[in-house]
Structures are given as structure tokens and as C-alpha cells.
DRENPA-3360 file (N, C-alpha, C; in nm, 2 decimals, always signed):
BEGIN
1 = MFNKILFL = -1.41/+3.20/+3.11/-1.47/+3.11/+3.01/-1.56/+3.18/+2.89 ~ -1.50/+3.08/+2.77/-1.54/+3.11/+2.62/-1.72/+3.08/+2.61 ~ -1.78/+3.19/+2.55/-1.92/+3.12/+2.52/-1.95/+3.03/+2.37 ~ -1.92/+3.07/+2.31/-1.92/+2.97/+2.20/-1.80/+2.94/+2.10 ~ -1.75/+2.83/+2.12/-1.62/+2.75/+2.05/-1.67/+2.65/+1.94 ~ -1.58/+2.65/+1.84/-1.58/+2.57/+1.73/-1.45/+2.47/+1.70 ~ -1.47/+2.38/+1.72/-1.33/+2.27/+1.75/-1.33/+2.22/+1.61 ~ -1.24/+2.19/+1.53/-1.20/+2.10/+1.38/-1.14/+1.98/+1.42;
9 = NKDKDLFA = -1.13/+1.86/+1.37/-1.08/+1.76/+1.44/-1.06/+1.67/+1.34 ~ -0.96/+1.56/+1.35/-0.96/+1.42/+1.24/-1.07/+1.35/+1.32 ~ -1.14/+1.25/+1.29/-1.22/+1.17/+1.33/-1.16/+1.07/+1.43 ~ -1.19/+1.05/+1.53/-1.14/+0.90/+1.63/-1.00/+0.96/+1.68 ~ -0.98/+1.09/+1.68/-0.81/+1.12/+1.72/-0.81/+1.10/+1.87 ~ -0.74/+1.05/+1.94/-0.71/+1.04/+2.12/-0.69/+1.11/+2.14 ~ -0.58/+1.23/+2.08/-0.54/+1.34/+2.12/-0.64/+1.41/+2.09 ~ -0.70/+1.47/+2.01/-0.81/+1.56/+2.02/-0.91/+1.54/+2.14;
17 = KKIISELK = -0.95/+1.44/+2.15/-1.04/+1.38/+2.22/-0.96/+1.48/+2.40 ~ -0.86/+1.48/+2.43/-0.83/+1.52/+2.53/-0.85/+1.65/+2.53 ~ -0.83/+1.75/+2.40/-0.87/+1.86/+2.35/-1.00/+1.91/+2.40 ~ -1.09/+1.84/+2.37/-1.22/+1.83/+2.34/-1.25/+1.86/+2.51 ~ -1.19/+1.75/+2.57/-1.27/+1.73/+2.70/-1.20/+1.84/+2.82 ~ -1.12/+1.94/+2.73/-1.06/+2.09/+2.83/-1.18/+2.16/+2.79 ~ -1.21/+2.16/+2.65/-1.29/+2.25/+2.59/-1.44/+2.26/+2.64 ~ -1.48/+2.14/+2.70/-1.61/+2.13/+2.75/-1.61/+2.20/+2.87;
25 = KKSKHLSV = -1.49/+2.20/+2.96/-1.48/+2.24/+3.08/-1.48/+2.42/+3.07 ~ -1.39/+2.50/+2.95/-1.40/+2.60/+2.96/-1.49/+2.68/+2.88 ~ -1.59/+2.60/+2.80/-1.69/+2.69/+2.73/-1.85/+2.67/+2.77 ~ -1.91/+2.75/+2.73/-2.10/+2.72/+2.77/-2.13/+2.63/+2.65 ~ -2.09/+2.69/+2.53/-2.13/+2.62/+2.42/-2.01/+2.55/+2.34 ~ -2.02/+2.42/+2.30/-1.90/+2.35/+2.21/-1.94/+2.30/+2.10 ~ -1.90/+2.32/+1.98/-1.93/+2.27/+1.87/-1.83/+2.17/+1.81 ~ -1.81/+2.06/+1.78/-1.71/+1.98/+1.72/-1.78/+1.88/+1.61;
33 = ISTDKSKV = -1.67/+1.93/+1.50/-1.66/+1.86/+1.38/-1.57/+1.79/+1.37 ~ -1.57/+1.69/+1.27/-1.48/+1.63/+1.22/-1.49/+1.62/+1.10 ~ -1.32/+1.67/+1.02/-1.32/+1.73/+0.90/-1.30/+1.59/+0.78 ~ -1.32/+1.49/+0.84/-1.26/+1.36/+0.76/-1.35/+1.36/+0.65 ~ -1.46/+1.35/+0.63/-1.55/+1.33/+0.57/-1.65/+1.42/+0.51 ~ -1.66/+1.51/+0.61/-1.76/+1.63/+0.60/-1.70/+1.76/+0.58 ~ -1.78/+1.86/+0.44/-1.76/+1.97/+0.48/-1.82/+2.08/+0.56 ~ -1.75/+2.14/+0.63/-1.77/+2.26/+0.72/-1.86/+2.32/+0.67;
41 = KIKNNIKF = -1.99/+2.28/+0.74/-2.10/+2.41/+0.73/-2.17/+2.42/+0.87 ~ -2.16/+2.63/+0.85/-2.20/+2.65/+0.99/-2.31/+2.78/+0.96 ~ -2.41/+2.78/+1.01/-2.54/+2.88/+1.02/-2.50/+2.99/+1.00 ~ -2.53/+3.06/+0.92/-2.48/+3.18/+0.90/-2.48/+3.32/+1.02 ~ -2.59/+3.28/+1.11/-2.60/+3.38/+1.21/-2.50/+3.34/+1.34 ~ -2.46/+3.21/+1.31/-2.34/+3.21/+1.45/-2.24/+3.23/+1.41 ~ -2.19/+3.26/+1.55/-2.07/+3.35/+1.57/-2.00/+3.26/+1.67 ~ -1.84/+3.27/+1.69/-1.76/+3.20/+1.80/-1.68/+3.29/+1.84;
49 = DFIFAFRS = -1.65/+3.23/+1.97/-1.54/+3.34/+2.04/-1.41/+3.31/+1.95 ~ -1.38/+3.16/+1.95/-1.26/+3.12/+1.90/-1.32/+3.00/+1.82 ~ -1.24/+2.96/+1.68/-1.18/+2.85/+1.61/-1.07/+2.79/+1.68 ~ -1.11/+2.66/+1.65/-0.95/+2.63/+1.69/-0.97/+2.48/+1.57 ~ -0.87/+2.41/+1.52/-0.83/+2.32/+1.41/-0.72/+2.22/+1.46 ~ -0.72/+2.12/+1.51/-0.64/+1.99/+1.52/-0.63/+1.92/+1.46 ~ -0.53/+1.89/+1.39/-0.52/+1.81/+1.27/-0.63/+1.81/+1.14 ~ -0.74/+1.92/+1.13/-0.80/+1.89/+1.06/-0.76/+1.90/+0.93;
57 = HHILKKKL = -0.83/+1.84/+0.80/-0.82/+1.85/+0.71/-0.83/+1.93/+0.56 ~ -0.94/+2.02/+0.63/-0.96/+2.14/+0.54/-0.89/+2.32/+0.55 ~ -0.89/+2.34/+0.48/-0.82/+2.47/+0.45/-0.93/+2.56/+0.49 ~ -0.98/+2.69/+0.60/-1.07/+2.72/+0.61/-1.11/+2.88/+0.54 ~ -1.22/+2.86/+0.47/-1.23/+3.01/+0.36/-1.25/+3.15/+0.45 ~ -1.24/+3.22/+0.38/-1.25/+3.35/+0.47/-1.39/+3.38/+0.54 ~ -1.52/+3.32/+0.48/-1.61/+3.32/+0.58/-1.60/+3.28/+0.65 ~ -1.56/+3.15/+0.68/-1.57/+3.08/+0.80/-1.49/+3.17/+0.88;
65 = IKKAKYAA = -1.35/+3.16/+0.87/-1.27/+3.22/+0.95/-1.35/+3.38/+1.02 ~ -1.41/+3.44/+0.98/-1.46/+3.57/+1.00/-1.56/+3.52/+1.11 ~ -1.62/+3.39/+1.11/-1.72/+3.38/+1.21/-1.65/+3.36/+1.35 ~ -1.48/+3.38/+1.36/-1.42/+3.41/+1.51/-1.43/+3.55/+1.55 ~ -1.47/+3.54/+1.68/-1.44/+3.71/+1.70/-1.35/+3.75/+1.74 ~ -1.28/+3.63/+1.79/-1.11/+3.71/+1.82/-1.03/+3.65/+1.77 ~ -1.04/+3.49/+1.70/-0.93/+3.43/+1.58/-0.97/+3.32/+1.57 ~ -0.94/+3.23/+1.49/-0.92/+3.09/+1.42/-0.76/+3.07/+1.42;
73 = INFHPGPP = -0.74/+2.94/+1.48/-0.65/+2.88/+1.55/-0.61/+2.74/+1.49 ~ -0.50/+2.74/+1.43/-0.45/+2.62/+1.39/-0.34/+2.55/+1.50 ~ -0.36/+2.44/+1.54/-0.23/+2.38/+1.60/-0.16/+2.28/+1.47 ~ -0.03/+2.34/+1.43/+0.05/+2.29/+1.31/+0.10/+2.19/+1.35 ~ +0.15/+2.04/+1.30/+0.23/+1.93/+1.37/+0.37/+1.94/+1.31 ~ +0.43/+2.03/+1.37/+0.56/+2.06/+1.30/+0.61/+2.22/+1.32 ~ +0.77/+2.26/+1.34/+0.77/+2.38/+1.33/+0.79/+2.44/+1.22 ~ +0.79/+2.58/+1.25/+0.78/+2.67/+1.12/+0.85/+2.65/+1.01;
81 = EYRGIGCV = +0.97/+2.59/+1.04/+1.06/+2.54/+0.96/+1.02/+2.47/+0.80 ~ +0.88/+2.36/+0.88/+0.84/+2.24/+0.79/+0.71/+2.31/+0.76 ~ +0.63/+2.36/+0.64/+0.51/+2.35/+0.63/+0.43/+2.26/+0.53 ~ +0.32/+2.24/+0.54/+0.26/+2.16/+0.43/+0.24/+2.03/+0.54 ~ +0.24/+1.94/+0.44/+0.20/+1.78/+0.42/+0.38/+1.75/+0.41 ~ +0.36/+1.64/+0.54/+0.48/+1.53/+0.51/+0.61/+1.58/+0.60 ~ +0.58/+1.69/+0.70/+0.69/+1.80/+0.77/+0.77/+1.65/+0.85 ~ +0.71/+1.54/+0.93/+0.81/+1.48/+0.97/+0.87/+1.40/+0.90;
89 = NYALYEKS = +0.84/+1.36/+0.80/+0.94/+1.28/+0.69/+1.06/+1.35/+0.61 ~ +1.01/+1.48/+0.63/+1.13/+1.57/+0.55/+1.23/+1.55/+0.67 ~ +1.17/+1.60/+0.80/+1.26/+1.65/+0.91/+1.33/+1.53/+0.94 ~ +1.31/+1.39/+0.93/+1.40/+1.25/+0.92/+1.50/+1.23/+0.83 ~ +1.45/+1.26/+0.72/+1.53/+1.24/+0.57/+1.63/+1.37/+0.57 ~ +1.65/+1.45/+0.61/+1.71/+1.57/+0.66/+1.86/+1.58/+0.76 ~ +1.79/+1.46/+0.87/+1.82/+1.43/+0.98/+1.84/+1.56/+1.07 ~ +1.74/+1.62/+1.07/+1.73/+1.71/+1.18/+1.72/+1.68/+1.33;
97 = RNYGATTH = +1.83/+1.77/+1.37/+1.80/+1.74/+1.53/+1.67/+1.79/+1.62 ~ +1.63/+1.87/+1.55/+1.50/+1.92/+1.68/+1.39/+1.91/+1.54 ~ +1.26/+1.92/+1.60/+1.14/+1.88/+1.55/+1.06/+2.01/+1.66 ~ +0.92/+2.04/+1.65/+0.85/+2.12/+1.72/+0.70/+2.10/+1.66 ~ +0.58/+2.19/+1.70/+0.46/+2.19/+1.69/+0.46/+2.36/+1.72 ~ +0.37/+2.39/+1.61/+0.34/+2.53/+1.61/+0.21/+2.58/+1.64 ~ +0.16/+2.68/+1.66/+0.03/+2.74/+1.68/+0.04/+2.84/+1.64 ~ -0.07/+2.90/+1.52/-0.07/+3.03/+1.47/-0.23/+3.03/+1.39;
105 = LIDEKIDH = -0.25/+3.15/+1.39/-0.34/+3.23/+1.34/-0.39/+3.15/+1.18 ~ -0.50/+3.12/+1.17/-0.52/+3.08/+1.05/-0.58/+3.18/+0.95 ~ -0.52/+3.20/+0.84/-0.55/+3.32/+0.70/-0.61/+3.19/+0.61 ~ -0.61/+3.20/+0.46/-0.68/+3.18/+0.36/-0.54/+3.09/+0.32 ~ -0.42/+3.09/+0.36/-0.29/+3.03/+0.28/-0.30/+2.89/+0.40 ~ -0.17/+2.79/+0.32/-0.14/+2.71/+0.41/-0.03/+2.75/+0.51 ~ -0.02/+2.66/+0.65/+0.04/+2.72/+0.72/+0.14/+2.90/+0.69 ~ +0.06/+2.98/+0.75/+0.11/+3.12/+0.71/+0.06/+3.20/+0.79;
113 = GRIIDVKI = -0.03/+3.17/+0.88/-0.05/+3.32/+0.96/+0.06/+3.33/+1.09 ~ -0.01/+3.46/+1.13/+0.09/+3.46/+1.22/+0.16/+3.37/+1.35 ~ +0.27/+3.35/+1.42/+0.24/+3.26/+1.53/+0.25/+3.28/+1.65 ~ +0.15/+3.21/+1.72/+0.11/+3.24/+1.84/+0.23/+3.14/+1.92 ~ +0.27/+3.03/+1.92/+0.37/+2.95/+2.02/+0.41/+2.88/+1.91 ~ +0.56/+2.85/+1.95/+0.63/+2.71/+1.90/+0.69/+2.64/+2.05 ~ +0.63/+2.48/+2.01/+0.75/+2.44/+2.13/+0.84/+2.32/+2.00 ~ +0.95/+2.31/+2.08/+1.07/+2.23/+1.99/+1.08/+2.13/+2.12;
121 = FKIRKNES = +1.12/+2.02/+2.05/+1.17/+1.93/+2.11/+1.24/+1.84/+2.02 ~ +1.41/+1.74/+2.08/+1.47/+1.66/+2.00/+1.41/+1.57/+1.96 ~ +1.47/+1.53/+1.81/+1.46/+1.36/+1.79/+1.57/+1.31/+1.79 ~ +1.49/+1.19/+1.87/+1.58/+1.07/+1.93/+1.67/+1.00/+1.79 ~ +1.76/+0.95/+1.82/+1.84/+0.89/+1.71/+1.76/+0.78/+1.67 ~ +1.73/+0.67/+1.75/+1.61/+0.58/+1.69/+1.49/+0.61/+1.65 ~ +1.48/+0.69/+1.59/+1.32/+0.78/+1.60/+1.29/+0.76/+1.45 ~ +1.15/+0.68/+1.45/+1.07/+0.63/+1.31/+0.98/+0.77/+1.27;
129 = VESLLNRT = +0.92/+0.76/+1.22/+0.82/+0.84/+1.11/+0.72/+0.80/+1.20 ~ +0.67/+0.69/+1.28/+0.51/+0.67/+1.35/+0.57/+0.74/+1.50 ~ +0.69/+0.71/+1.56/+0.70/+0.76/+1.70/+0.71/+0.89/+1.71 ~ +0.77/+0.97/+1.58/+0.78/+1.12/+1.62/+0.70/+1.16/+1.60 ~ +0.60/+1.11/+1.51/+0.44/+1.18/+1.52/+0.38/+1.13/+1.61 ~ +0.35/+1.05/+1.69/+0.34/+1.03/+1.82/+0.35/+1.14/+1.93 ~ +0.49/+1.14/+1.91/+0.56/+1.25/+2.03/+0.49/+1.38/+1.97 ~ +0.47/+1.41/+1.87/+0.44/+1.53/+1.81/+0.30/+1.58/+1.86;
137 = YKHQAKQA = +0.23/+1.50/+1.88/+0.08/+1.48/+1.88/+0.07/+1.50/+1.99 ~ +0.15/+1.46/+2.10/+0.14/+1.47/+2.23/+0.18/+1.61/+2.28 ~ +0.29/+1.68/+2.23/+0.33/+1.80/+2.25/+0.23/+1.92/+2.17 ~ +0.17/+1.88/+2.09/+0.05/+1.94/+2.05/-0.05/+1.96/+2.14 ~ -0.08/+1.86/+2.20/-0.23/+1.87/+2.26/-0.18/+1.93/+2.37 ~ -0.07/+1.90/+2.42/-0.05/+1.99/+2.58/-0.03/+2.14/+2.52 ~ +0.07/+2.16/+2.39/+0.04/+2.29/+2.37/-0.09/+2.35/+2.33 ~ -0.19/+2.27/+2.30/-0.30/+2.32/+2.26/-0.39/+2.34/+2.39;
145 = IQIIHSLS = -0.37/+2.29/+2.50/-0.48/+2.27/+2.63/-0.38/+2.40/+2.71 ~ -0.28/+2.40/+2.69/-0.24/+2.56/+2.76/-0.26/+2.66/+2.70 ~ -0.28/+2.68/+2.57/-0.32/+2.80/+2.49/-0.50/+2.80/+2.54 ~ -0.54/+2.71/+2.50/-0.69/+2.71/+2.56/-0.71/+2.78/+2.70 ~ -0.65/+2.72/+2.79/-0.65/+2.80/+2.94/-0.63/+2.93/+2.94 ~ -0.50/+2.97/+2.89/-0.48/+3.12/+2.86/-0.60/+3.17/+2.83 ~ -0.61/+3.12/+2.71/-0.74/+3.28/+2.61/-0.87/+3.27/+2.70 ~ -0.86/+3.12/+2.73/-1.05/+3.12/+2.85/-1.02/+3.22/+2.96;
153 = SNPGNLEK = -0.87/+3.25/+3.01/-0.90/+3.34/+3.13/-0.89/+3.47/+3.08 ~ -0.84/+3.50/+2.95/-0.84/+3.63/+2.89/-0.80/+3.61/+2.78 ~ -0.88/+3.63/+2.64/-0.85/+3.63/+2.55/-0.79/+3.76/+2.49 ~ -0.73/+3.86/+2.57/-0.64/+3.95/+2.54/-0.48/+3.88/+2.53 ~ -0.47/+3.74/+2.58/-0.35/+3.73/+2.61/-0.31/+3.65/+2.44 ~ -0.39/+3.68/+2.40/-0.34/+3.61/+2.27/-0.27/+3.71/+2.19 ~ -0.24/+3.84/+2.19/-0.21/+3.96/+2.18/-0.05/+3.97/+2.24 ~ -0.07/+3.92/+2.35/+0.07/+3.92/+2.44/+0.13/+3.80/+2.38;
161 = MLKKNKGK = +0.09/+3.69/+2.33/+0.15/+3.57/+2.31/+0.22/+3.61/+2.13 ~ +0.12/+3.66/+2.07/+0.18/+3.68/+1.87/+0.31/+3.82/+1.93 ~ +0.27/+3.87/+1.99/+0.39/+4.00/+2.01/+0.51/+3.90/+2.10 ~ +0.49/+3.83/+2.16/+0.61/+3.76/+2.21/+0.71/+3.66/+2.11 ~ +0.59/+3.61/+2.02/+0.67/+3.57/+1.93/+0.67/+3.61/+1.76 ~ +0.69/+3.75/+1.77/+0.66/+3.82/+1.62/+0.80/+3.77/+1.57 ~ +0.91/+3.75/+1.63/+1.02/+3.71/+1.53/+1.02/+3.58/+1.52 ~ +0.94/+3.51/+1.54/+0.94/+3.40/+1.43/+0.85/+3.37/+1.31;
169 = KWSKKIKK = +0.92/+3.31/+1.22/+0.85/+3.30/+1.09/+0.86/+3.21/+0.99 ~ +0.71/+3.19/+0.94/+0.73/+3.03/+0.84/+0.84/+3.05/+0.70 ~ +0.87/+2.90/+0.69/+0.97/+2.88/+0.61/+0.88/+2.96/+0.46 ~ +0.93/+2.98/+0.37/+0.93/+3.01/+0.23/+0.84/+2.91/+0.10 ~ +0.90/+2.77/+0.20/+0.89/+2.67/+0.10/+0.77/+2.60/+0.17 ~ +0.67/+2.52/+0.10/+0.57/+2.46/+0.13/+0.56/+2.35/+0.05 ~ +0.51/+2.22/+0.14/+0.54/+2.11/+0.09/+0.37/+2.03/+0.06 ~ +0.34/+1.99/-0.07/+0.22/+1.98/-0.09/+0.22/+1.81/-0.10;
177 = RIFLNKFY = +0.10/+1.76/-0.12/+0.11/+1.61/-0.15/+0.13/+1.57/-0.26 ~ +0.14/+1.63/-0.36/+0.24/+1.57/-0.49/+0.37/+1.56/-0.46 ~ +0.41/+1.62/-0.41/+0.54/+1.63/-0.34/+0.60/+1.48/-0.26 ~ +0.50/+1.46/-0.20/+0.49/+1.33/-0.08/+0.51/+1.25/-0.13 ~ +0.41/+1.24/-0.26/+0.39/+1.10/-0.35/+0.53/+1.08/-0.40 ~ +0.59/+1.17/-0.46/+0.69/+1.15/-0.56/+0.79/+1.12/-0.40 ~ +0.84/+1.19/-0.34/+0.92/+1.16/-0.22/+0.90/+1.01/-0.18 ~ +0.80/+0.92/-0.18/+0.81/+0.78/-0.18/+0.84/+0.69/-0.29;
185 = KINKNISR = +0.87/+0.76/-0.38/+0.92/+0.67/-0.51/+1.05/+0.69/-0.50 ~ +1.14/+0.56/-0.50/+1.28/+0.57/-0.51/+1.34/+0.54/-0.61 ~ +1.42/+0.62/-0.65/+1.52/+0.62/-0.76/+1.62/+0.44/-0.77 ~ +1.59/+0.36/-0.89/+1.68/+0.31/-0.87/+1.81/+0.29/-0.90 ~ +1.86/+0.49/-0.91/+1.98/+0.45/-0.88/+2.07/+0.49/-0.79 ~ +1.94/+0.50/-0.67/+1.96/+0.56/-0.50/+2.10/+0.51/-0.46 ~ +2.19/+0.56/-0.40/+2.30/+0.51/-0.30/+2.23/+0.43/-0.20 ~ +2.34/+0.34/-0.14/+2.29/+0.26/+0.01/+2.25/+0.38/+0.13;
193 = LDLKRKIR = +2.36/+0.46/+0.15/+2.34/+0.56/+0.24/+2.19/+0.64/+0.23 ~ +2.15/+0.67/+0.11/+2.05/+0.75/+0.09/+1.94/+0.63/+0.10 ~ +1.89/+0.53/+0.03/+1.83/+0.43/+0.05/+1.79/+0.40/+0.21 ~ +1.91/+0.42/+0.30/+1.90/+0.40/+0.44/+1.81/+0.51/+0.53 ~ +1.83/+0.63/+0.46/+1.78/+0.76/+0.50/+1.62/+0.74/+0.45 ~ +1.59/+0.74/+0.33/+1.45/+0.71/+0.27/+1.38/+0.59/+0.32 ~ +1.42/+0.52/+0.38/+1.38/+0.39/+0.47/+1.29/+0.46/+0.60 ~ +1.40/+0.51/+0.66/+1.35/+0.58/+0.81/+1.26/+0.70/+0.78;
201 = ATVTKKFK = +1.26/+0.77/+0.69/+1.20/+0.89/+0.70/+1.05/+0.84/+0.61 ~ +1.01/+0.73/+0.54/+0.88/+0.67/+0.50/+0.81/+0.60/+0.53 ~ +0.89/+0.46/+0.60/+0.82/+0.35/+0.63/+0.72/+0.35/+0.75 ~ +0.61/+0.32/+0.72/+0.48/+0.33/+0.87/+0.41/+0.23/+0.84 ~ +0.28/+0.14/+0.93/+0.22/+0.06/+0.90/+0.10/+0.05/+0.78 ~ +0.10/+0.17/+0.74/+0.00/+0.19/+0.64/+0.10/+0.23/+0.53 ~ +0.17/+0.30/+0.51/+0.26/+0.37/+0.41/+0.39/+0.30/+0.42 ~ +0.46/+0.32/+0.28/+0.58/+0.27/+0.22/+0.65/+0.26/+0.11;
209 = PYLMLHGV = +0.79/+0.30/+0.13/+0.83/+0.32/-0.04/+0.85/+0.25/-0.16 ~ +0.85/+0.31/-0.24/+0.82/+0.17/-0.40/+0.90/+0.22/-0.48 ~ +0.91/+0.11/-0.59/+1.04/+0.13/-0.65/+0.93/+0.10/-0.81 ~ +0.97/+0.18/-0.90/+0.90/+0.15/-1.04/+1.01/+0.06/-1.12 ~ +0.98/-0.04/-1.18/+1.08/-0.09/-1.25/+0.99/-0.15/-1.40 ~ +1.03/-0.13/-1.46/+0.94/-0.20/-1.60/+0.82/-0.15/-1.59 ~ +0.71/-0.05/-1.51/+0.58/-0.06/-1.56/+0.56/-0.16/-1.40 ~ +0.62/-0.21/-1.31/+0.59/-0.30/-1.18/+0.67/-0.22/-1.07;
217 = KFTYAE = +0.55/-0.22/-1.00/+0.58/-0.13/-0.87/+0.63/-0.27/-0.74 ~ +0.74/-0.21/-0.72/+0.79/-0.31/-0.60/+0.78/-0.22/-0.46 ~ +0.72/-0.23/-0.35/+0.67/-0.23/-0.22/+0.76/-0.27/-0.13 ~ +0.85/-0.18/-0.05/+0.93/-0.21/+0.06/+0.85/-0.30/+0.15 ~ +0.88/-0.40/+0.16/+0.87/-0.45/+0.31/+1.00/-0.53/+0.39 ~ +0.96/-0.50/+0.53/+1.08/-0.54/+0.61/+1.08/-0.68/+0.66;
% end
């Protein structure tokens, strides 16, 4: 059983709610903060056994990371080969056969801390951005709950998991928002085959690839 836990998540996230439900069973005191619009502010005298982040928008500063007695842990929606933002998009564009979810220690860099656990699953032939994201979040939530159960029974299990996965390393390349924005822009000289790949890797209900021609923006419509 945990004493105090801090859980950082995306507002109105159904998968996060499942994790919160489990954390309520496993901790005496649970603090939940949505990082969509607010800054993460914690009183100086408060300490937590663990800090967990699931689809959180903030990079934690060293001061907050130090508030975790054992560790600050992030659940990343992608395998170690894909760091940063837009991981699903790049995996589909590159025709990766597999994808995954990675649990790791949080440090001051993005998707950089020691790896605790990796779950790998196959990408389906008819996979879209939204379907792959949905499947990834399901795997993430399941992975998170399994790790929470293990750590609540014995925090020492963290070192066992780190030791078991010490051979797993992050890619040296990291994708930022600026790269993803450029990825959505279609070159007017793009080939038919590459256009098909780009559409598959970018189209969602909310976001679409686009073409700029003579200062006019043309957005893809199905």
C-alpha cells in the first residue's frame, strides 16, 4: 500500500480514469492533477512515495522530481525507438511492423530516463493513426496498472524491473512539435506512393495533412 501518490494526467482521459481507480485502492492519499491548462504546483513540505505521469503535457522540473521518495515514473505512448511527439505518425509512415509502450524513470530530459518496462505489439495492416493510438493507450493503461500493483506490494520491485530492462535503450533521435508540424505539410512534388503513406500517417478527425500553393493552404478532405 502506498502512503502518498501524485498522478499527473490529461484532462478527461478515460484510460487515466482506470489508472486512478486502481491508485485509489492502492494508496492512502492520492493527488490527481490535470496538466492540460494548469501548472503543476506542490507545497514545499509535501512528499510522495511515487509520482506517476500518464499522457501528461509537462516536463517535470528537478524540484518536483525530488518530491518522490522512490521515483517519478512516466508511461510513454511508444517504444524506445520513438521518443518525443508524433511517435505513432512516424511509425505508420515508416511502415513499422511493431509498436509499443514504455515505462521509464523521469529525469529532466524528454523520454530519457532509465527504462522500467516495454510492451510491444504488432501494427495491423489497416491501422490508422486513431486506431493505433487507441490500442496504444489500452496497452499503456494495462502496463501502468501492472506496475502500480507490483510497486504497491513492494517498492523494491522497481530495482528488479530496472535491472531486467537495463539492456533496453532509448533512440538518440527525438521528435519535437516543430518537426511534427512540418511532417503534416505535403510537398507539391510528392510521389503518389509517398502521398498514400503520408495520408495514412497523418489523417485524424482533428488533424489533416495540408498543401501550401501560392500562399493558399489546401487541407486534405476524404
